[in-house]
Backbone as a ProteinNet text record, in pm:
[ID]
protein_1_A
[PRIMARY]
XXXXXXXXXXXXXXXXXXXXXXXXXXXXXXXXXXXXXXXXXXXXXXXXXXXXXXXXXXXXXXXXXXXXXXXXXXXXXXXXXXXXXXXXXXXXXXXXXXXXXXXXXXXXXXXXXXXXXXXXXXXXXXXXXXXXXXXXXXXXXXXXXXXXXXXXXXXXXXXXXXXXXXXXXXXXXXXXXXXXXXXXXXXXXXXXXXXXXXXXXXXXXXXXXXXXXXXXXXXXXXXXXXXXXXXXXXXXXXXXXXXXXXXXXXXXXXXXXXXXXXXX
[TERTIARY]
81.5	-2.9	93.6	84.3	180.4	135.5	247.4	230.5	292	206.3	231.5	216	323.1	314.4	286.9	195.5	161.3	215.9	289.8	359.6	305.2	210.7	149.8	218.9	269.8	358.9	339	407.4	409.8	539.6	559	674.8	723.9	858	921.2	941.3	1002.5	1042.8	1162.9	1256.5	1380.1	1387.2	1431.6	1437.6	1515.3	1635.9	1728.2	1650.4	1584.4	1508.6	1414.5	1341.3	1244.9	1302.6	1422.3	1488.4	1502.2	1524.6	1531.5	1390.1	1293.8	1154.1	1126.7	1183.8	1162.4	1229.3	1362.7	1436.9	1372.6	1320.7	1243.9	1116.7	1057.7	935	957.1	1062.4	1083.8	1146.5	1227.2	1265.8	1144.2	1051.3	933.6	853.4	815.5	732	802	938.1	1005.7	1019.5	1018	1029.7	896.5	795.3	662.9	630.4	737.5	722.2	684.9	672.8	632	734.1	671.2	751.6	743.3	642.6	627.4	599.6	657.3	644.5	604.4	484.9	428.7	433.8	473.6	485.4	383.6	349.4	257.1	329.1	220.7	257.4	350.9	432.4	514.7	602.7	632	736.1	864.1	908.6	1041.4	1046	929.4	905.5	759.7	710.2	563.8	535.9	407.9	344.8	356	359.3	356.3	487	588.7	703.3	759.8	850.3	892.2	940.8	884.8	928	1035.2	1054.1	1147.8	1295.3	1323.7	1465.7	1495.4	1390	1414.2	1413.4	1346.5	1339.7	1460.5	1461.2	1575.7	1534	1614.4	1583.4	1575.1	1529.6	1515.8	1650.1	1756.7	1899.7	1972.5	1901.3	1967.8	1987.9	2048.5	2095.7	1969.5	1862.8	1759.3	1712.3	1650.9	1603.3	1702	1826	1932.1	1941.6	1925.4	1931.7	1810.8	1699.4	1572.2	1598.5	1661.9	1685.1	1776.1	1876	1965.7	1908.7	1808.2	1735.7	1635	1580.6	1509.6	1592.3	1703.4	1778.7	1849.9	1874.2	1920.7	1825.9	1698.3	1603.7	1520.8	1552	1484.3	1343.5	1302	1173.3	1159.4	1042.1	1001.7	943.3	992.6	936.3	870.8	764	675.6	675	719.1	725.6	710.6	635.4	616.4	742.5	786.6	897.2	860.6	955.8	943.2	1059	1038.4	1142.3	1125.3	1226.4	1235.3	1148.4	1068.6	1001.7	1064.2	1068.3	1135.1	1069.4	956.2	883.4	917.8	1003.2	1033.9	969.1	848.9	774.4	847	778	829.5	722	749.5	658.3	646.3	520.3	479.9	486.3	598.6	640.2	633	579.6	591	720.3	800.3	919.6	884.5	916.8	898.3	1041.4	1098	1231.5	1249.6	1341.5	1377.6	1327.7	1387.5	1339.5	1368.6	1468.4	1494.5	1422.9	1349.7	1275	1329.5	1332.5	1358.2	1298.1	1180.8	1089.9	1009.4	943.6	858.1	721.4	621.2	499.4	464.2	435.5	404.5	262.4	221	68	7.5	-96.6	-168.8	-284.1	-352.1	-462	-400.5	-397	-335.3	-450.4	-418.2	-512.9	-529.1	-621.5	-670.7	-811.6	-830.6	-950.4	-952.9	-1076.9	-1086.6	-998.1	-972.4	-904.9	-746.1	-702.7	-556.1	-539.2	-414	-383.7	-244.1	-245	-119.8	-53.8	-133	-68.3	13.8	7.1	90	235.6	271.1	412.9	441.7	338.9	351.8	291.2	369.7	332.9	267.8	164.5	97.5	161.2	156.6	202.8	96.2	146.3	55.2	29.9	104.4	100.6	70	-25	-34.9	78.6	106	225.9	181.6	228.5	221	353.3	374.1	484.9	454.5	549.6	514.1	606.4	559.2	643	594.6	677.8	641.8	514.6	509.2	408.3	261.5	265.9	144.4	164.6	64.7	79.4	14	87.1	51.7	24.3	-67.1	-79.4	-52.9	-7.5	11	-66.7	-129.2	-182.3	-155.7	-191.8	-151.1	-276.4	-312.1	-403	-526.6	-521.5	-640.1	-680	-583.4	-617.5	-735.8	-767.9	-855.5	-987.3	-1009.1	-1146.8	-1174.2	-1101.6	-1120	-1115	-1233.6	-1242.1	-1183.4	-1175.3	-1127.4	-989.2	-899.3	-760.4	-752.5	-835.9	-834.6	-875.5	-973.4	-1019	-910.5	-826.5	-718.3	-615.4	-588.6	-495.8	-523.5	-668.9	-732	-707	-733.8	-714.5	-578	-483.1	-337.8	-284.5	-377.6	-328.9	-336.1	-344.4	-321.9	-446.2	-406.8	-502	-491.4	-384.4	-372.1	-326.6	-392.6	-359.5	-308.2	-191	-139.3	-158.2	-208.4	-248.1	-188.8	-65	-4	-73.8	-89.1	-174.3	-127.1	-152.6	-137.9	-276.3	-370.7	-512.3	-531.6	-602	-639.8	-741.9	-718.7	-821.6	-939.9	-1050.6	-1173.5	-1293.8	-1396.7	-1532.1	-1561.6	-1597.2	-1630	-1528.6	-1401.6	-1294.1	-1262.8	-1261.6	-1240.7	-1346.9	-1467.1	-1579.1	-1552.5	-1514.3	-1494	-1382.2	-1277.4	-1160.7	-1206.2	-1274.6	-1317.5	-1412.5	-1498.4	-1588.4	-1518.2	-1421.4	-1356.3	-1267.9	-1201.2	-1109.2	-1205.4	-1309.9	-1402.3	-1467.7	-1502.5	-1569.5	-1468.1	-1343	-1253.4	-1215	-1225	-1209.2	-1321.5	-1443.5	-1562.7	-1558	-1529.7	-1510.8	-1416.8	-1312.7	-1207.6	-1187.7	-1247.5	-1233.9	-1088.3	-1008.5	-878.9	-890.1	-790.3	-761	-708.1	-748.8	-699.7	-651.3	-514.1	-448.3	-410.1	-478.5	-451.4	-364.4	-238.8	-153.7	-133.8	-183.2	-186.4	-72.5	-46.5	11	-70.4	-10.8	-76	-127.5	-223.9	-274.5	-166.5	-123.8	-8.6	-47.4	-178.1	-230.2	-201	-230.6	-202.3	-54.9	23.9	165.8	232.3	155.5	213.1	303.4	258.3	355.9	292.5	348.5	320.6	339.9	223.3	241.9	163.1	186.3	106.6	-31.5	-119.3	-256	-323	-271.9	-347.4	-305.9	-199.8	-150.9	-218.5	-233.5	-294	-179.5	-180.5	-64.9	-119	-237.8	-274.1	-379	-458.5	-550.9	-535.5	-447.1	-443.2	-552.8	-579.2	-700.3	-659.2	-547.8	-508.2	-594.6	-630.5	-749.6	-711	-750.7	-732.5	-867.9	-908.1	-1032.1	-1015.7	-1078	-1068.5	-1170.4	-1177.5	-1269	-1415.8	-1460.5	-1593.3	-1631.3	-1538.6	-1556.3	-1548.3	-1501.7	-1484.4	-1354.8	-1368	-1251.7	-1174	-1042.1	-956.9	-873.7	-847	-771.5	-789.8	-795.6	-806.6	-742.2	-646.6	-564.2	-635	-586.9	-640.6	-578.2	-571.1	-511.9	-361.6	-312	-159.5	-79.2	54.3	149.3	141.4	135.5	123.1	163.1	200.2	225.6	150.8	94.2	8	69.4	67.6	103	-10.4	-55.2	-168.6	-129.1	-188.5	-189.4	-308	-261.6	-357.3	-365.1	-473.3	-483.2	-534.2	-446.3	-494.7	-601.4	-628.7	-733.4	-878.3	-890.8	-1003.5	-1055.3	-948.7	-982.1	-1044.9	-1005.7	-1082.1	-1223.6	-1236.5	-1373.8	-1457	-1413.4	-1483.3	-1542.1	-1450.6	-1477.2	-1590.1	-1575.1	-1660.9	-1809.3	-1805.7	-1925.4	-2003.5	-1936.2	-1994.9	-2013	-1925.5	-1931.6	-1889.9	-1833.9	-1810.7	-1717.3	-1637.4	-1549.6	-1617.9	-1648.6	-1704.6	-1836.3	-1905.9	-2035.4	-2033.7	-1911.8	-1900	-1961.6	-2024.9	-2090.3	-2012.6	-1960.6	-1884.8	-1741.6
-116.9	11.7	127.9	212.7	317.9	422.7	484.9	591.8	708.4	824	931.7	1065.6	1148.7	1278.7	1374.6	1466.9	1594.9	1703.8	1787.1	1903.2	2028.4	2084.4	2225	2330.6	2412	2520.4	2635.7	2750	2865.8	2884.3	2856	2871.9	3002.8	3019.3	3155	3173.8	3291.5	3318.6	3255.2	3230.2	3169.5	3019.5	2954.4	2799.6	2748.9	2822.9	2759.9	2765	2871.1	2870.8	2764.3	2739.1	2617.5	2483.9	2469	2344	2318.2	2433.5	2415.8	2368.4	2422.5	2378.6	2239.9	2189.1	2045.1	1959.1	1996	1918.4	1913.4	2017.2	2023.3	1937.7	1949.5	1868.8	1716.7	1676.6	1535.2	1485.3	1560.2	1512	1481.1	1582.4	1560.6	1434.7	1431.3	1326.7	1182.3	1185.8	1047.7	1002.4	1098.1	1069.5	1012	1040.4	966.4	857.9	808	687.2	696.5	819.2	833.2	774.9	699.9	644	724	810.4	902.7	1045.5	1154.8	1285	1375	1441.1	1522.1	1661.4	1745.7	1900	1959.3	2091.2	2139.6	2167.1	2199.9	2263	2393.4	2425.3	2548.7	2553.2	2434.5	2432.6	2499.5	2487	2535.7	2693.6	2756.9	2894.4	2925.5	3009.3	3055.2	3116.4	3109.2	3185.1	3337.1	3414.8	3561.3	3630.9	3536.1	3597	3527.4	3600.2	3541.4	3402.6	3310.6	3178.3	3136.1	3177.5	3131.8	3144.3	3263.9	3256.8	3155.1	3093.7	3000.6	2857	2834.7	2696.5	2628.3	2495.4	2406.5	2275.8	2212.9	2073.3	1972.6	1854	1743.5	1704.6	1729.4	1687.4	1800.8	1927.1	2048	2037.2	2142.6	2134.9	2135	2203.2	2200.2	2059.4	1999	1875.7	1762.9	1778.1	1685.5	1702.4	1818.6	1837.6	1765.1	1782.5	1712.5	1561	1509.7	1362.5	1314	1411.4	1367.7	1361.2	1464.4	1452.7	1327.1	1299.3	1176	1053.4	1043.8	925.7	919.8	1038.9	1051.6	1003.2	1018.3	975.5	856.2	794	666.9	697.1	805	832	854.8	867.5	927.8	1063.3	1169.6	1290.7	1331.3	1385.7	1454.8	1597.8	1682.2	1835.6	1901.7	2014	2098.5	2184.5	2180.5	2268.2	2318.5	2395	2440	2400.6	2353	2303.1	2382.6	2398.1	2480.5	2400.2	2470	2412.7	2451.7	2366.8	2398.7	2524.9	2569.2	2670	2812.5	2811.4	2937	2955	2886.7	2894.5	2795.8	2772.8	2669.7	2559.8	2460	2350.2	2345.5	2318.7	2322.8	2180.5	2127.9	1983.2	1944.9	1819.7	1757.2	1660.4	1688.7	1603.6	1482.9	1369.6	1241.1	1183.5	1169.9	1136.1	1061.4	967	877.6	727.4	640.3	494.4	441.3	495.9	449.6	524.9	619.2	703.2	844.2	905.2	1036.4	1086.5	1130.3	1156.9	1285.7	1324.8	1445.2	1429.6	1488	1491.9	1650.9	1681.9	1812.5	1831.9	1935.9	1962.7	1975.3	1903.9	1894.1	2006.1	2025.3	2128.9	2259.4	2358.8	2484	2581	2661.3	2737.2	2865.5	2859.6	2972.4	2992.2	3045.8	3045.2	3151.6	3202.8	3300.8	3411.7	3447.5	3582.3	3551.3	3425.7	3412.8	3319.2	3344	3275.3	3214.8	3094.5	3026.4	2981.6	2971.2	2933	3053.3	3164.8	3277.8	3241	3174.5	3153.8	3000.2	2916.3	2773.7	2687.5	2590.6	2498	2380.7	2335.2	2216.8	2087.6	1994	1865	1790.9	1663.2	1579.9	1450	1398.9	1253.7	1227.9	1146.7	1106.5	1032.4	1037.3	971.4	894.2	766.4	681	624.6	588.5	537	427.3	352.1	230.9	243.8	235.9	222.4	110	14.8	-101	-178.5	-183.2	-262.7	-194	-64.7	19.7	110.3	129.1	217.6	366.9	463	600.3	678.7	774.8	863.8	996.2	1092	1238.9	1326.9	1423.9	1536.9	1669.6	1774.9	1903.4	2006.8	2043.7	2153	2153.6	2242.4	2250.3	2133.6	2046.7	1897.9	1834.3	1870	1806.8	1834.9	1937.4	1959.9	1881	1779.6	1699.3	1557.2	1494.5	1352.6	1254.3	1283.6	1181.9	1151.1	1242	1231.1	1116.7	1129.1	1061.2	903.5	898.1	772	698.3	774.6	723	669.9	748.3	703.6	561.8	560.3	438.5	314.1	347.8	254.6	206.3	283.8	252.3	197.8	162.6	80.8	163.2	300	366.1	340.1	329.2	323.7	439.1	526.5	645.3	750.8	869.2	991.3	1107.1	1153.4	1260.7	1397.9	1487.6	1613.8	1740.1	1767.2	1899.1	2001.9	2119.3	2224.5	2356.5	2461.4	2608.5	2675.5	2644.4	2680.7	2836.6	2888.9	3023.6	3059.2	3168.9	3216.2	3285	3299.4	3362.2	3322.2	3382.2	3341.1	3200.6	3112.7	2972.4	2880.4	2935.2	2843.1	2732.1	2757.3	2644.7	2537	2584.3	2482.5	2394.9	2460.8	2395.6	2284.5	2328.1	2242.3	2114.6	2139.2	2026.1	1932.3	1989.5	1898.1	1825.1	1888.5	1823.8	1717.3	1737.7	1614	1502.1	1505.9	1383.5	1338	1435	1392.4	1327	1364.2	1282	1149.5	1122.6	1009.3	906.8	952.9	872	851.4	940.9	912.5	785	789.3	685.9	578.2	583.7	484.7	485.5	601.8	620.2	681	670	763	885.7	1000.5	1125.9	1214.9	1245.6	1328.3	1459.8	1556.3	1682.4	1763.6	1814.3	1876.2	2021.3	2111.1	2262.9	2336.2	2460.2	2567.1	2623.4	2655.6	2713.4	2861.9	2911.4	3046.3	3136.1	3234.3	3316.4	3414.9	3445.4	3538.1	3457.3	3331.7	3246.3	3249.6	3247.9	3240	3379.6	3484	3616.6	3651.3	3610.8	3631.2	3724.6	3821.7	3906	3843.6	3829.1	3770.9	3859.1	3824.6	3886.4	3850.6	3945.7	3915.8	3853.1	3865.5	3821	3678.6	3618	3485.8	3382	3266.3	3147.9	3103.5	3147.1	3111.3	3041.9	2986.4	2886.4	2930.5	2833.9	2850	2756.2	2663.1	2558.4	2450.8	2381.3	2288.2	2166.6	2130.5	1991.7	1884.1	1791.8	1702.6	1565.2	1462.6	1315.8	1258.6	1199.7	1134.3	979.7	886.6	747.7	744	630.8	602.6	604.3	609.4	626.9	771.6	857.8	998.9	1035.5	942.7	974	1044.6	1143.4	1235.6	1175.5	1148.1	1090	1185.9	1306.3	1407.6	1539.1	1654.3	1789	1870.4	1951.6	2050	2189.9	2280.3	2415.7	2511.8	2630.8	2729.9	2742.1	2723.8	2757.8	2642.8	2663.1	2549.9	2446.9	2316.3	2197.3	2081	1975.7	1848.1	1735.4	1650.1	1541.5	1409.7	1307.9	1167	1078.9	1016.1	929.3	796.5	690.4	554.8	533.1	483.4	475.6	331.2	259.7	122.9	118.1	66	67	-33.6	-125.4	-222.7	-149.1	-38.4	37.5	78.3	95.8	149.4	51.4	-73.6	-180.5	-209.2	-197.5	-210.1	-93.3	34.1	137.8	115.8	68.6	55	-58.4	-160.6	-275.6	-221.1	-138.3	-91.6	2.1	112.3	219.2	175.5	87	62.3	186.9	278.1	407.9	389.6	283.5	255.9	148.2	40.7	-68.6	-39.6	50.2	69.5	207.6	246.4	361.2	316.2	408.4	385.3	482.3	582.4	674.6	687.8
-1	-0.1	0.9	-108.1	-104.1	0.9	56.8	141.8	78.5	68.6	-27.8	54.9	39	103.4	9.9	50.8	-23.2	50.9	-24	34.1	-26.3	44.3	15.2	47.3	-47.8	-12.2	-93.2	-82.8	-148.1	-213.2	-332.6	-403.3	-437.3	-422.1	-437.6	-593.3	-622.7	-750.6	-798.8	-697.3	-721.9	-710.1	-812.6	-820.3	-715	-677.4	-579.4	-438.4	-413.1	-291	-284.2	-395.3	-398.6	-376.3	-417.2	-392.9	-248.8	-156.2	-17	39.4	-19.7	28.1	-16.2	-131.9	-161.2	-52.5	-37	67.8	203.5	237.3	378	369.1	257.9	250.3	242.6	175.9	160	295.6	362	483.4	574.9	590	680.1	623.2	499.7	454.4	463.6	430.7	453	587.6	689.2	821.4	865.1	791	831.6	743.6	662.7	593.9	441.4	394.8	265.6	155.2	57.7	-49.1	-166	-186.3	-291.5	-220.1	-280.8	-217.7	-326.7	-328.9	-428.8	-394	-483.8	-457.9	-575.2	-562.3	-654.6	-790.4	-890.5	-1008.5	-976.7	-1069.8	-1056.2	-915.5	-881.3	-754	-792.1	-920	-957.6	-935.3	-972.6	-965.9	-980.3	-903.8	-902.2	-1040.5	-1068.6	-1182.8	-1153.7	-1250.9	-1230.8	-1260	-1288.3	-1314.8	-1454.9	-1531.9	-1663.5	-1645.8	-1713.8	-1703.8	-1796.4	-1918.5	-2014	-1951.1	-1904.3	-1839	-1735.7	-1671.5	-1571.9	-1619.5	-1731	-1772.4	-1798.7	-1758.2	-1777.7	-1818.7	-1885.1	-1938.5	-1824.5	-1843	-1736.1	-1702.1	-1775.9	-1734.2	-1681	-1657	-1609.6	-1463	-1410.5	-1262.3	-1168.5	-1198.9	-1098	-1094.2	-1204.5	-1193.4	-1143.7	-1174.9	-1127.5	-970.7	-930.2	-770.1	-709.6	-761.6	-710.5	-718.5	-821.4	-831.7	-719.8	-689.8	-588.3	-442.8	-429.7	-302.3	-283.7	-410.7	-408.8	-364.5	-439.9	-416.9	-272.3	-223.1	-78.4	25.1	-12.6	102.2	50.4	-64.4	-104	-137.8	-202.5	-238.6	-379.2	-435.5	-567.7	-551.9	-613.3	-608.1	-739	-720.1	-828	-800.1	-895.7	-878.4	-1001.2	-1004.3	-1108.3	-1128.2	-1270.9	-1324.4	-1458.3	-1513.8	-1651.9	-1734.6	-1858.4	-1937.9	-2075.7	-2139.5	-2272.3	-2383.7	-2451.5	-2563.1	-2699	-2793.3	-2930.1	-2998.2	-2967.8	-3026	-2966.8	-2862.4	-2789.8	-2680.4	-2644.7	-2522.6	-2415.7	-2315.8	-2226.1	-2218.3	-2154.5	-2128.8	-1972.5	-1943.1	-1794.2	-1760.7	-1705.1	-1684.6	-1541.5	-1528.1	-1394.9	-1397.4	-1316.9	-1305.8	-1216.7	-1264.4	-1182.9	-1161	-1044.5	-1035	-901.1	-908.7	-793.7	-825.1	-737.3	-766.6	-903.4	-975.8	-1105	-1215.1	-1176.5	-1275.2	-1280.2	-1397.4	-1423.1	-1563.4	-1555.3	-1660.8	-1642.8	-1745.4	-1735.6	-1802.3	-1747.3	-1811.1	-1848.5	-1971.8	-2016.9	-2015.5	-1942.3	-1926.8	-2058.9	-2074.8	-2203.8	-2224.5	-2119.6	-2123.5	-2054.6	-2141.5	-2083.4	-2037.2	-1940.6	-1853.8	-1931.3	-2048.9	-2109.6	-2072.9	-1943.4	-1895.3	-1770.9	-1741.3	-1624.1	-1639.1	-1765.4	-1799.7	-1793.7	-1789.2	-1800.1	-1932.6	-1997.3	-2108.8	-2089.6	-2041.5	-2010.4	-2154	-2257.4	-2387.9	-2449.1	-2395.8	-2444.6	-2422.3	-2319.4	-2274.5	-2271.5	-2261.9	-2251.6	-2363.2	-2411.5	-2514.4	-2451.4	-2526.4	-2472	-2487.2	-2396.9	-2423.7	-2498.1	-2528.9	-2625.8	-2572.6	-2465.8	-2431.1	-2285.6	-2254.7	-2106.1	-2056.2	-1926.9	-1869.3	-1751.6	-1747	-1631	-1578.4	-1461.8	-1408.9	-1301	-1267.8	-1164.9	-1048.4	-917.1	-807.1	-727.3	-692.7	-610.5	-672.3	-798.2	-863.6	-867.5	-839.6	-854.9	-957.3	-1061.2	-1167	-1125.3	-1139.1	-1118.5	-1260.4	-1255.1	-1357.1	-1296.9	-1398.4	-1344.9	-1440.6	-1387	-1461.4	-1388.1	-1459.4	-1397.3	-1394.5	-1275.7	-1259.1	-1347.4	-1455.7	-1546.1	-1610.1	-1621.2	-1678.1	-1604	-1483.5	-1403.8	-1446.6	-1530.6	-1594	-1716.1	-1748.1	-1863.1	-1829.5	-1812.4	-1760.9	-1852.5	-1977.8	-2077.7	-2049.5	-1994.5	-1963.5	-1858.4	-1752.5	-1633	-1672.3	-1760.4	-1803.4	-1894.6	-1971	-2036.9	-1950.5	-1850.3	-1757.2	-1698.9	-1653.1	-1605.8	-1700.6	-1830.3	-1926.1	-1941.4	-1914.8	-1924.4	-1792.3	-1706.7	-1584.3	-1454.8	-1454.4	-1331.2	-1235.9	-1112.2	-996.9	-916.9	-941.1	-858.2	-957.4	-950	-1031.2	-936.2	-955.9	-878	-963.5	-901.1	-963	-900	-918.9	-876.4	-940.9	-855.9	-915.8	-849.7	-920.2	-871.6	-913.2	-829.5	-872	-870.8	-968.1	-962.6	-851.4	-783.2	-687.6	-756.6	-684.6	-729.1	-680	-705	-663.1	-703.6	-614	-644.5	-682.3	-698.2	-746.1	-645.5	-501	-412	-422.3	-438.8	-454.2	-577.8	-690.3	-807.5	-803	-733	-710.5	-631.1	-533.4	-441.3	-517.1	-594.3	-669	-772.2	-846.6	-957.1	-909	-796.4	-758.3	-730.9	-669	-651.1	-761.7	-866.2	-987	-1063.3	-1077.5	-1161.2	-1103.5	-967.2	-899	-950.7	-926.3	-962.7	-1120.6	-1199.9	-1354.5	-1389.6	-1314	-1358.4	-1254.5	-1148.9	-1049.4	-976.4	-1015.3	-956.3	-823.8	-734.9	-631	-706.3	-663	-707.3	-601.8	-600.9	-503.8	-550.2	-515.2	-561	-472	-507.2	-424	-479.3	-397.8	-456.7	-385.6	-468.4	-393.7	-284.5	-174.1	-61.7	-105.5	-41.1	-68	-22.9	-107	-60	43.7	57.4	166.2	296.6	297.4	428.8	453.4	362	366.7	391.5	380.9	402.8	292.6	165.8	47.8	-45.3	-102.7	-205	-349.6	-425.9	-548.8	-669.4	-782	-883.9	-874.1	-866	-822	-944.3	-1076.6	-1195.3	-1219.9	-1148.3	-1187.7	-1099.5	-1152.2	-1067	-968.5	-848.4	-760.5	-630.7	-654.1	-542.4	-447.9	-403.6	-294.3	-178	-192.5	-84.5	-105.7	5	5.8	-87.3	-74.3	-122.8	-78.1	-173	-132.2	-194.3	-117	-159	-155.9	-270	-281.5	-334.9	-293.6	-362.3	-468.4	-541.9	-653	-629.4	-498.4	-461.8	-447.9	-454.8	-430.1	-286.1	-199	-51.9	-27	53.4	84.7	206.4	177.6	277.9	356.7	296.7	348	271.7	341.2	288.1	381.7	316.4	390.6	385.9	460.5	467	364.9	388.5	291.3	296.8	413.5	432	399.4	421.6	390.8	491.4	437	527.5	455.1	529.8	463.8	521.7	438.9	499.7	424	503.6	442.8	466.1	344.2	347.4	289.8	348	286.9	183.6	63.7	-47.2	-90	-85.6	-119.2	-258.5	-342.9	-493.2	-520.5	-438.2	-444.3	-448.3	-382.5	-372.7	-503.5	-605.7	-736.9	-819.8	-801.2	-879.1	-821.1	-691.9	-635.6	-666.2	-698.3	-738.2	-881	-946	-1101.7	-1116.3	-1044.5	-1042.1	-1002.3	-893.2	-836.2	-924	-980.8	-1057.9	-1198.6	-1255.7	-1391.6	-1484.3	-1428.8	-1503.1	-1609.3	-1616.6	-1730.8	-1824.8	-1761.2	-1830.5	-1928.2	-1867.3	-1936.8	-2028.9	-2060.1	-2163	-2289.6	-2349	-2492.4	-2598	-2551.9	-2639.4	-2610.5
[MASK]
++++++++++++++++++++++++++++++++++++++++++++++++++++++++++++++++++++++++++++++++++++++++++++++++++++++++++++++++++++++++++++++++++++++++++++++++++++++++++++++++++++++++++++++++++++++++++++++++++++++++++++++++++++++++++++++++++++++++++++++++++++++++++++++++++++++++

């Protein structure tokens, strides 16, 4: 049964500062037995600052340092970063590193919504990503991806029982309610566990950020495939470690028929 740590934090503008936050989060989660430690989208550097000068490839120094932290503590780390895109933009990438893994998932669905245009500076990804730890298959998606149930069903079809969702959710009227509904809805759609790990609310962290950028609201949430909430954090920085039973995913799919009874 995987033990997974979710590290809700407020990322700084400086990637090196955020490496310190990753190390602190991993130390805390690993001390509580976590095998996988998840950080939010944009952990490398928060939104609202120029991303292109900060972007690095997966074999660059930032990701390599994260890999060394993972290996030092015997965990797998999932954390949001930015990598260069061939078209001159960046890719919004989830780094998965440790336990023999070092790969990235590029966010497929870009946040061109609620008055923000992520695609101005970020190129979309094209391919879903899964990885295996201790015989359990995990899927990864990023933030706005959670509004698209087809992606979660594809990950379930590809064998995922658990989907990790690093996010930097945009604030605004009704946005917390939408986030909480979407985590549970995608779990029900796919039968997967859905673990949403968000940037903390900068207000709760006492941090000044670009008010127009999606810099987080907190409320990281864990739901099983029946839509039952097993953990929910508050607005501020916090770490939680949860045990996730992948067998529940199979039970949920058998009970709801949400995958087997598809007609389209």
